[in-house]
All heavy atoms as a GROMACS GRO file, in nm:
protein
  475
    1MET      N    1   1.380  -0.547   0.240
    1MET     CA    2   1.352  -0.404   0.263
    1MET      C    3   1.470  -0.328   0.199
    1MET      O    4   1.587  -0.356   0.223
    1MET     CB    5   1.343  -0.381   0.411
    1MET     CG    6   1.342  -0.230   0.445
    1MET     SD    7   1.302  -0.193   0.616
    1MET     CE    8   1.461  -0.212   0.694
    2THR      N    9   1.430  -0.234   0.115
    2THR     CA   10   1.533  -0.145   0.054
    2THR      C   11   1.517  -0.007   0.113
    2THR      O   12   1.410   0.046   0.130
    2THR     CB   13   1.506  -0.139  -0.098
    2THR    OG1   14   1.515  -0.268  -0.151
    2THR    CG2   15   1.616  -0.052  -0.163
    3ARG      N   16   1.635   0.048   0.152
    3ARG     CA   17   1.641   0.180   0.207
    3ARG      C   18   1.734   0.267   0.121
    3ARG      O   19   1.833   0.215   0.064
    3ARG     CB   20   1.686   0.177   0.347
    3ARG     CG   21   1.589   0.102   0.439
    3ARG     CD   22   1.639   0.100   0.581
    3ARG     NE   23   1.631   0.238   0.632
    3ARG     CZ   24   1.686   0.269   0.751
    3ARG    NH1   25   1.748   0.189   0.826
    3ARG    NH2   26   1.673   0.395   0.792
    4ALA      N   27   1.704   0.399   0.114
    4ALA     CA   28   1.794   0.495   0.044
    4ALA      C   29   1.861   0.577   0.148
    4ALA      O   30   1.803   0.611   0.253
    4ALA     CB   31   1.711   0.579  -0.048
    5PHE      N   32   1.982   0.618   0.117
    5PHE     CA   33   2.060   0.708   0.206
    5PHE      C   34   2.125   0.820   0.118
    5PHE      O   35   2.158   0.793   0.000
    5PHE     CB   36   2.171   0.628   0.269
    5PHE     CG   37   2.120   0.520   0.364
    5PHE    CD1   38   2.102   0.388   0.313
    5PHE    CD2   39   2.091   0.540   0.492
    5PHE    CE1   40   2.055   0.288   0.392
    5PHE    CE2   41   2.042   0.444   0.575
    5PHE     CZ   42   2.027   0.314   0.523
    6VAL      N   43   2.134   0.934   0.173
    6VAL     CA   44   2.200   1.048   0.106
    6VAL      C   45   2.315   1.088   0.192
    6VAL      O   46   2.306   1.113   0.313
    6VAL     CB   47   2.103   1.168   0.091
    6VAL    CG1   48   2.178   1.288   0.038
    6VAL    CG2   49   1.986   1.132   0.005
    7ASP      N   50   2.433   1.092   0.132
    7ASP     CA   51   2.556   1.137   0.198
    7ASP      C   52   2.557   1.286   0.194
    7ASP      O   53   2.579   1.351   0.094
    7ASP     CB   54   2.677   1.080   0.122
    7ASP     CG   55   2.810   1.119   0.190
    7ASP    OD1   56   2.818   1.216   0.267
    7ASP    OD2   57   2.910   1.051   0.166
    8ALA      N   58   2.527   1.348   0.309
    8ALA     CA   59   2.514   1.494   0.321
    8ALA      C   60   2.649   1.566   0.288
    8ALA      O   61   2.644   1.681   0.245
    8ALA     CB   62   2.468   1.533   0.457
    9GLN      N   63   2.758   1.499   0.303
    9GLN     CA   64   2.886   1.559   0.273
    9GLN      C   65   2.907   1.571   0.120
    9GLN      O   66   2.977   1.659   0.076
    9GLN     CB   67   3.001   1.480   0.335
    9GLN     CG   68   2.998   1.469   0.485
    9GLN     CD   69   3.011   1.606   0.549
    9GLN    OE1   70   3.093   1.684   0.508
    9GLN    NE2   71   2.929   1.631   0.651
   10ARG      N   72   2.845   1.483   0.047
   10ARG     CA   73   2.863   1.481  -0.100
   10ARG      C   74   2.753   1.556  -0.172
   10ARG      O   75   2.769   1.607  -0.278
   10ARG     CB   76   2.865   1.340  -0.151
   10ARG     CG   77   2.986   1.257  -0.087
   10ARG     CD   78   2.988   1.122  -0.147
   10ARG     NE   79   3.055   1.137  -0.278
   10ARG     CZ   80   3.100   1.030  -0.350
   10ARG    NH1   81   3.084   0.911  -0.299
   10ARG    NH2   82   3.157   1.044  -0.463
   11CYS      N   83   2.628   1.565  -0.112
   11CYS     CA   84   2.513   1.622  -0.178
   11CYS      C   85   2.538   1.776  -0.191
   11CYS      O   86   2.576   1.841  -0.101
   11CYS     CB   87   2.390   1.594  -0.097
   11CYS     SG   88   2.239   1.668  -0.170
   12HIS      N   89   2.512   1.818  -0.318
   12HIS     CA   90   2.523   1.963  -0.346
   12HIS      C   91   2.383   2.025  -0.376
   12HIS      O   92   2.379   2.138  -0.423
   12HIS     CB   93   2.619   1.986  -0.464
   12HIS     CG   94   2.762   1.962  -0.428
   12HIS    ND1   95   2.863   1.999  -0.512
   12HIS    CD2   96   2.816   1.908  -0.319
   12HIS    CE1   97   2.978   1.964  -0.455
   12HIS    NE2   98   2.954   1.912  -0.338
   13GLY      N   99   2.283   1.943  -0.355
   13GLY     CA  100   2.144   1.998  -0.374
   13GLY      C  101   2.102   2.022  -0.516
   13GLY      O  102   2.022   2.115  -0.540
   14HIS      N  103   2.152   1.950  -0.612
   14HIS     CA  104   2.114   1.971  -0.748
   14HIS      C  105   1.961   1.946  -0.771
   14HIS      O  106   1.902   2.003  -0.858
   14HIS     CB  107   2.192   1.878  -0.844
   14HIS     CG  108   2.338   1.908  -0.844
   14HIS    ND1  109   2.394   2.014  -0.910
   14HIS    CD2  110   2.444   1.838  -0.793
   14HIS    CE1  111   2.521   2.019  -0.893
   14HIS    NE2  112   2.550   1.909  -0.825
   15GLY      N  113   1.905   1.856  -0.692
   15GLY     CA  114   1.765   1.835  -0.695
   15GLY      C  115   1.718   1.730  -0.802
   15GLY      O  116   1.594   1.713  -0.816
   16ARG      N  117   1.805   1.662  -0.868
   16ARG     CA  118   1.767   1.566  -0.968
   16ARG      C  119   1.688   1.454  -0.899
   16ARG      O  120   1.590   1.402  -0.959
   16ARG     CB  121   1.885   1.515  -1.042
   16ARG     CG  122   1.950   1.615  -1.129
   16ARG     CD  123   2.070   1.559  -1.205
   16ARG     NE  124   2.136   1.667  -1.276
   16ARG     CZ  125   2.245   1.650  -1.343
   16ARG    NH1  126   2.302   1.531  -1.352
   16ARG    NH2  127   2.298   1.751  -1.405
   17CYS      N  128   1.728   1.414  -0.784
   17CYS     CA  129   1.659   1.306  -0.714
   17CYS      C  130   1.521   1.342  -0.684
   17CYS      O  131   1.426   1.262  -0.703
   17CYS     CB  132   1.732   1.264  -0.587
   17CYS     SG  133   1.761   1.400  -0.475
   18GLU      N  134   1.495   1.464  -0.643
   18GLU     CA  135   1.362   1.516  -0.612
   18GLU      C  136   1.274   1.518  -0.736
   18GLU      O  137   1.154   1.486  -0.731
   18GLU     CB  138   1.373   1.652  -0.549
   18GLU     CG  139   1.239   1.709  -0.501
   18GLU     CD  140   1.252   1.836  -0.432
   18GLU    OE1  141   1.340   1.924  -0.472
   18GLU    OE2  142   1.178   1.862  -0.337
   19ILE      N  143   1.331   1.554  -0.849
   19ILE     CA  144   1.256   1.561  -0.975
   19ILE      C  145   1.219   1.416  -1.019
   19ILE      O  146   1.105   1.396  -1.058
   19ILE     CB  147   1.338   1.630  -1.083
   19ILE    CG1  148   1.351   1.780  -1.048
   19ILE    CG2  149   1.279   1.611  -1.220
   19ILE    CD1  150   1.457   1.850  -1.132
   20ILE      N  151   1.308   1.321  -1.005
   20ILE     CA  152   1.287   1.187  -1.050
   20ILE      C  153   1.203   1.107  -0.959
   20ILE      O  154   1.115   1.032  -1.001
   20ILE     CB  155   1.426   1.115  -1.074
   20ILE    CG1  156   1.499   1.183  -1.188
   20ILE    CG2  157   1.404   0.967  -1.104
   20ILE    CD1  158   1.645   1.142  -1.199
   21ALA      N  159   1.221   1.123  -0.829
   21ALA     CA  160   1.146   1.045  -0.727
   21ALA      C  161   1.096   1.134  -0.615
   21ALA      O  162   1.147   1.122  -0.502
   21ALA     CB  163   1.235   0.930  -0.680
   22PRO      N  164   1.007   1.226  -0.638
   22PRO     CA  165   0.958   1.316  -0.535
   22PRO      C  166   0.888   1.248  -0.422
   22PRO      O  167   0.877   1.308  -0.310
   22PRO     CB  168   0.867   1.413  -0.609
   22PRO     CG  169   0.822   1.335  -0.729
   22PRO     CD  170   0.934   1.238  -0.764
   23GLN      N  171   0.845   1.124  -0.438
   23GLN     CA  172   0.782   1.046  -0.332
   23GLN      C  173   0.880   0.999  -0.230
   23GLN      O  174   0.843   0.956  -0.124
   23GLN     CB  175   0.701   0.934  -0.388
   23GLN     CG  176   0.779   0.824  -0.456
   23GLN     CD  177   0.822   0.849  -0.601
   23GLN    OE1  178   0.834   0.964  -0.648
   23GLN    NE2  179   0.855   0.742  -0.670
   24VAL      N  180   1.017   1.009  -0.265
   24VAL     CA  181   1.118   0.958  -0.174
   24VAL      C  182   1.220   1.068  -0.136
   24VAL      O  183   1.263   1.068  -0.023
   24VAL     CB  184   1.195   0.846  -0.247
   24VAL    CG1  185   1.311   0.792  -0.160
   24VAL    CG2  186   1.098   0.728  -0.281
   25PHE      N  187   1.252   1.166  -0.220
   25PHE     CA  188   1.349   1.266  -0.197
   25PHE      C  189   1.286   1.408  -0.196
   25PHE      O  190   1.202   1.437  -0.277
   25PHE     CB  191   1.459   1.262  -0.302
   25PHE     CG  192   1.531   1.131  -0.310
   25PHE    CD1  193   1.494   1.039  -0.411
   25PHE    CD2  194   1.634   1.102  -0.227
   25PHE    CE1  195   1.560   0.919  -0.424
   25PHE    CE2  196   1.695   0.974  -0.237
   25PHE     CZ  197   1.660   0.887  -0.335
   26ALA      N  198   1.348   1.494  -0.113
   26ALA     CA  199   1.314   1.634  -0.115
   26ALA      C  200   1.440   1.714  -0.071
   26ALA      O  201   1.507   1.672   0.018
   26ALA     CB  202   1.201   1.665  -0.017
   27VAL      N  203   1.467   1.818  -0.142
   27VAL     CA  204   1.578   1.899  -0.106
   27VAL      C  205   1.535   1.999   0.000
   27VAL      O  206   1.437   2.076  -0.017
   27VAL     CB  207   1.635   1.979  -0.228
   27VAL    CG1  208   1.751   2.073  -0.188
   27VAL    CG2  209   1.689   1.884  -0.333
   28GLY      N  210   1.599   1.994   0.114
   28GLY     CA  211   1.560   2.073   0.229
   28GLY      C  212   1.604   2.222   0.212
   28GLY      O  213   1.677   2.258   0.120
   29ASP      N  214   1.568   2.302   0.310
   29ASP     CA  215   1.605   2.441   0.311
   29ASP      C  216   1.756   2.460   0.321
   29ASP      O  217   1.810   2.562   0.281
   29ASP     CB  218   1.542   2.518   0.431
   29ASP     CG  219   1.389   2.526   0.413
   29ASP    OD1  220   1.341   2.517   0.296
   29ASP    OD2  221   1.318   2.540   0.519
   30ASP      N  222   1.824   2.358   0.372
   30ASP     CA  223   1.973   2.362   0.380
   30ASP      C  224   2.038   2.325   0.253
   30ASP      O  225   2.163   2.327   0.245
   30ASP     CB  226   2.020   2.273   0.495
   30ASP     CG  227   1.981   2.123   0.479
   30ASP    OD1  228   1.916   2.093   0.381
   30ASP    OD2  229   2.020   2.046   0.563
   31GLY      N  230   1.959   2.290   0.148
   31GLY     CA  231   2.019   2.256   0.020
   31GLY      C  232   2.063   2.112   0.011
   31GLY      O  233   2.127   2.072  -0.090
   32ILE      N  234   2.033   2.027   0.108
   32ILE     CA  235   2.072   1.888   0.112
   32ILE      C  236   1.948   1.802   0.091
   32ILE      O  237   1.847   1.827   0.154
   32ILE     CB  238   2.140   1.855   0.245
   32ILE    CG1  239   2.259   1.946   0.269
   32ILE    CG2  240   2.182   1.706   0.249
   32ILE    CD1  241   2.369   1.941   0.171
   33SER      N  242   1.958   1.701   0.009
   33SER     CA  243   1.851   1.610  -0.018
   33SER      C  244   1.822   1.530   0.105
   33SER      O  245   1.916   1.488   0.178
   33SER     CB  246   1.884   1.520  -0.137
   33SER     OG  247   1.771   1.432  -0.161
   34GLN      N  248   1.693   1.510   0.136
   34GLN     CA  249   1.653   1.434   0.252
   34GLN      C  250   1.561   1.316   0.204
   34GLN      O  251   1.494   1.327   0.100
   34GLN     CB  252   1.571   1.522   0.342
   34GLN     CG  253   1.650   1.640   0.387
   34GLN     CD  254   1.568   1.741   0.469
   34GLN    OE1  255   1.450   1.720   0.493
   34GLN    NE2  256   1.632   1.849   0.508
   35ILE      N  257   1.561   1.213   0.275
   35ILE     CA  258   1.482   1.097   0.248
   35ILE      C  259   1.343   1.113   0.317
   35ILE      O  260   1.345   1.138   0.437
   35ILE     CB  261   1.549   0.964   0.299
   35ILE    CG1  262   1.692   0.951   0.240
   35ILE    CG2  263   1.465   0.843   0.261
   35ILE    CD1  264   1.700   0.938   0.093
   36LEU      N  265   1.239   1.094   0.244
   36LEU     CA  266   1.105   1.114   0.300
   36LEU      C  267   1.040   0.987   0.356
   36LEU      O  268   0.942   0.998   0.426
   36LEU     CB  269   1.014   1.171   0.191
   36LEU     CG  270   1.056   1.306   0.130
   36LEU    CD1  271   0.960   1.342   0.016
   36LEU    CD2  272   1.063   1.413   0.233
   37VAL      N  273   1.095   0.873   0.318
   37VAL     CA  274   1.037   0.744   0.363
   37VAL      C  275   1.145   0.655   0.420
   37VAL      O  276   1.264   0.664   0.379
   37VAL     CB  277   0.965   0.668   0.248
   37VAL    CG1  278   0.848   0.749   0.196
   37VAL    CG2  279   1.063   0.636   0.136
   38GLU      N  280   1.111   0.572   0.515
   38GLU     CA  281   1.209   0.482   0.574
   38GLU      C  282   1.239   0.364   0.483
   38GLU      O  283   1.355   0.322   0.474
   38GLU     CB  284   1.160   0.434   0.711
   38GLU     CG  285   1.271   0.354   0.786
   38GLU     CD  286   1.230   0.336   0.930
   38GLU    OE1  287   1.184   0.429   0.995
   38GLU    OE2  288   1.258   0.226   0.976
   39GLU      N  289   1.133   0.313   0.423
   39GLU     CA  290   1.149   0.192   0.337
   39GLU      C  291   1.099   0.225   0.195
   39GLU      O  292   0.992   0.286   0.185
   39GLU     CB  293   1.067   0.079   0.396
   39GLU     CG  294   1.085  -0.049   0.323
   39GLU     CD  295   1.006  -0.167   0.388
   39GLU    OE1  296   0.989  -0.158   0.512
   39GLU    OE2  297   0.972  -0.258   0.316
   40ILE      N  298   1.171   0.187   0.095
   40ILE     CA  299   1.134   0.215  -0.043
   40ILE      C  300   1.026   0.114  -0.085
   40ILE      O  301   1.046  -0.006  -0.073
   40ILE     CB  302   1.256   0.203  -0.140
   40ILE    CG1  303   1.368   0.296  -0.089
   40ILE    CG2  304   1.213   0.233  -0.284
   40ILE    CD1  305   1.338   0.439  -0.088
   41ASP      N  306   0.915   0.166  -0.131
   41ASP     CA  307   0.810   0.083  -0.187
   41ASP      C  308   0.861   0.017  -0.309
   41ASP      O  309   0.925   0.085  -0.396
   41ASP     CB  310   0.685   0.169  -0.216
   41ASP     CG  311   0.567   0.084  -0.254
   41ASP    OD1  312   0.570   0.023  -0.364
   41ASP    OD2  313   0.465   0.087  -0.180
   42PRO      N  314   0.836  -0.112  -0.332
   42PRO     CA  315   0.887  -0.181  -0.454
   42PRO      C  316   0.843  -0.117  -0.583
   42PRO      O  317   0.918  -0.116  -0.683
   42PRO     CB  318   0.830  -0.323  -0.443
   42PRO     CG  319   0.814  -0.342  -0.297
   42PRO     CD  320   0.773  -0.208  -0.243
   43THR      N  321   0.731  -0.050  -0.584
   43THR     CA  322   0.685   0.022  -0.708
   43THR      C  323   0.765   0.149  -0.734
   43THR      O  324   0.761   0.202  -0.847
   43THR     CB  325   0.533   0.054  -0.699
   43THR    OG1  326   0.511   0.145  -0.587
   43THR    CG2  327   0.447  -0.070  -0.686
   44ASP      N  328   0.834   0.202  -0.636
   44ASP     CA  329   0.920   0.320  -0.652
   44ASP      C  330   1.066   0.285  -0.676
   44ASP      O  331   1.141   0.378  -0.700
   44ASP     CB  332   0.904   0.409  -0.525
   44ASP     CG  333   0.765   0.463  -0.504
   44ASP    OD1  334   0.696   0.490  -0.608
   44ASP    OD2  335   0.725   0.480  -0.393
   45LEU      N  336   1.105   0.164  -0.662
   45LEU     CA  337   1.245   0.125  -0.666
   45LEU      C  338   1.313   0.168  -0.792
   45LEU      O  339   1.424   0.222  -0.791
   45LEU     CB  340   1.260  -0.028  -0.646
   45LEU     CG  341   1.403  -0.077  -0.632
   45LEU    CD1  342   1.477  -0.005  -0.520
   45LEU    CD2  343   1.405  -0.225  -0.612
   46ALA      N  344   1.252   0.152  -0.910
   46ALA     CA  345   1.319   0.189  -1.035
   46ALA      C  346   1.341   0.339  -1.040
   46ALA      O  347   1.453   0.384  -1.082
   46ALA     CB  348   1.228   0.151  -1.156
   47ASP      N  349   1.247   0.423  -0.987
   47ASP     CA  350   1.272   0.570  -0.983
   47ASP      C  351   1.388   0.602  -0.889
   47ASP      O  352   1.466   0.690  -0.917
   47ASP     CB  353   1.144   0.639  -0.935
   47ASP     CG  354   1.035   0.640  -1.042
   47ASP    OD1  355   1.065   0.619  -1.162
   47ASP    OD2  356   0.920   0.672  -1.005
   48VAL      N  357   1.391   0.537  -0.777
   48VAL     CA  358   1.497   0.564  -0.675
   48VAL      C  359   1.633   0.522  -0.731
   48VAL      O  360   1.732   0.595  -0.715
   48VAL     CB  361   1.466   0.493  -0.543
   48VAL    CG1  362   1.580   0.505  -0.447
   48VAL    CG2  363   1.339   0.542  -0.483
   49GLN      N  364   1.641   0.410  -0.799
   49GLN     CA  365   1.766   0.372  -0.864
   49GLN      C  366   1.808   0.468  -0.973
   49GLN      O  367   1.922   0.510  -0.981
   49GLN     CB  368   1.751   0.228  -0.932
   49GLN     CG  369   1.744   0.120  -0.826
   49GLN     CD  370   1.709  -0.012  -0.882
   49GLN    OE1  371   1.632  -0.021  -0.984
   49GLN    NE2  372   1.761  -0.122  -0.821
   50GLU      N  373   1.708   0.518  -1.055
   50GLU     CA  374   1.740   0.621  -1.156
   50GLU      C  375   1.792   0.750  -1.091
   50GLU      O  376   1.882   0.810  -1.139
   50GLU     CB  377   1.615   0.648  -1.239
   50GLU     CG  378   1.640   0.750  -1.346
   50GLU     CD  379   1.740   0.712  -1.452
   50GLU    OE1  380   1.759   0.595  -1.476
   50GLU    OE2  381   1.801   0.804  -1.508
   51ALA      N  382   1.732   0.784  -0.975
   51ALA     CA  383   1.776   0.905  -0.906
   51ALA      C  384   1.920   0.889  -0.859
   51ALA      O  385   2.000   0.979  -0.871
   51ALA     CB  386   1.685   0.932  -0.784
   52GLY      N  387   1.955   0.769  -0.809
   52GLY     CA  388   2.091   0.743  -0.773
   52GLY      C  389   2.190   0.752  -0.885
   52GLY      O  390   2.294   0.811  -0.875
   53PHE      N  391   2.150   0.696  -1.003
   53PHE     CA  392   2.238   0.698  -1.116
   53PHE      C  393   2.252   0.842  -1.170
   53PHE      O  394   2.357   0.880  -1.228
   53PHE     CB  395   2.180   0.611  -1.230
   53PHE     CG  396   2.184   0.464  -1.196
   53PHE    CD1  397   2.078   0.382  -1.228
   53PHE    CD2  398   2.295   0.404  -1.140
   53PHE    CE1  399   2.075   0.248  -1.198
   53PHE    CE2  400   2.298   0.268  -1.110
   53PHE     CZ  401   2.187   0.188  -1.141
   54SER      N  402   2.148   0.923  -1.154
   54SER     CA  403   2.147   1.058  -1.205
   54SER      C  404   2.216   1.161  -1.116
   54SER      O  405   2.240   1.274  -1.156
   54SER     CB  406   2.003   1.104  -1.225
   54SER     OG  407   1.942   1.020  -1.324
   55CYS      N  408   2.246   1.122  -0.994
   55CYS     CA  409   2.307   1.215  -0.897
   55CYS      C  410   2.449   1.244  -0.945
   55CYS      O  411   2.536   1.154  -0.949
   55CYS     CB  412   2.308   1.156  -0.759
   55CYS     SG  413   2.390   1.262  -0.638
   56PRO      N  414   2.483   1.372  -0.979
   56PRO     CA  415   2.623   1.401  -1.031
   56PRO      C  416   2.725   1.383  -0.919
   56PRO      O  417   2.844   1.364  -0.949
   56PRO     CB  418   2.614   1.545  -1.076
   56PRO     CG  419   2.487   1.603  -1.015
   56PRO     CD  420   2.399   1.488  -0.986
   57GLU      N  421   2.690   1.385  -0.795
   57GLU     CA  422   2.782   1.369  -0.686
   57GLU      C  423   2.788   1.230  -0.633
   57GLU      O  424   2.862   1.201  -0.541
   57GLU     CB  425   2.746   1.465  -0.569
   57GLU     CG  426   2.727   1.609  -0.611
   57GLU     CD  427   2.842   1.674  -0.685
   57GLU    OE1  428   2.956   1.633  -0.661
   57GLU    OE2  429   2.812   1.760  -0.763
   58GLN      N  430   2.702   1.143  -0.685
   58GLN     CA  431   2.689   1.004  -0.643
   58GLN      C  432   2.669   0.998  -0.488
   58GLN      O  433   2.735   0.917  -0.421
   58GLN     CB  434   2.808   0.921  -0.689
   58GLN     CG  435   2.813   0.913  -0.842
   58GLN     CD  436   2.921   0.820  -0.889
   58GLN    OE1  437   2.991   0.754  -0.810
   58GLN    NE2  438   2.934   0.817  -1.020
   59ALA      N  439   2.581   1.082  -0.439
   59ALA     CA  440   2.558   1.088  -0.294
   59ALA      C  441   2.450   0.996  -0.244
   59ALA      O  442   2.427   0.980  -0.128
   59ALA     CB  443   2.511   1.238  -0.260
   60ILE      N  444   2.379   0.928  -0.339
   60ILE     CA  445   2.273   0.836  -0.301
   60ILE      C  446   2.318   0.690  -0.306
   60ILE      O  447   2.376   0.648  -0.403
   60ILE     CB  448   2.152   0.854  -0.398
   60ILE    CG1  449   2.097   0.998  -0.386
   60ILE    CG2  450   2.044   0.753  -0.368
   60ILE    CD1  451   2.000   1.035  -0.489
   61THR      N  452   2.289   0.618  -0.202
   61THR     CA  453   2.315   0.476  -0.196
   61THR      C  454   2.193   0.402  -0.154
   61THR      O  455   2.102   0.460  -0.093
   61THR     CB  456   2.430   0.440  -0.099
   61THR    OG1  457   2.398   0.485   0.034
   61THR    CG2  458   2.561   0.500  -0.149
   62LEU      N  459   2.181   0.276  -0.197
   62LEU     CA  460   2.067   0.191  -0.159
   62LEU      C  461   2.119   0.067  -0.086
   62LEU      O  462   2.223   0.016  -0.116
   62LEU     CB  463   1.990   0.143  -0.278
   62LEU     CG  464   1.929   0.250  -0.375
   62LEU    CD1  465   1.866   0.182  -0.493
   62LEU    CD2  466   1.831   0.330  -0.294
   63GLU      N  467   2.044   0.026   0.014
   63GLU     CA  468   2.077  -0.094   0.087
   63GLU      C  469   1.951  -0.181   0.102
   63GLU      O  470   1.840  -0.130   0.113
   63GLU     CB  471   2.125  -0.060   0.228
   63GLU     CG  472   2.261  -0.005   0.229
   63GLU     CD  473   2.314   0.012   0.376
   63GLU    OE1  474   2.252  -0.035   0.469
   63GLU    OE2  475   2.416   0.074   0.385
   0.00000   0.00000   0.00000
């Protein structure tokens, strides 16, 4: 099982994760990215990894 996490202290709400993987990430009204699913579907894993690499604040981690 792969899960994604967003460090709210590091996230600045650029929204790149939401653009790359909207099925997993959404920027909330507070400007912080939120995880929409508990477990990453294997078919979405490449997009989620790309979102993590694209985050300028490196606020996304996978476990």
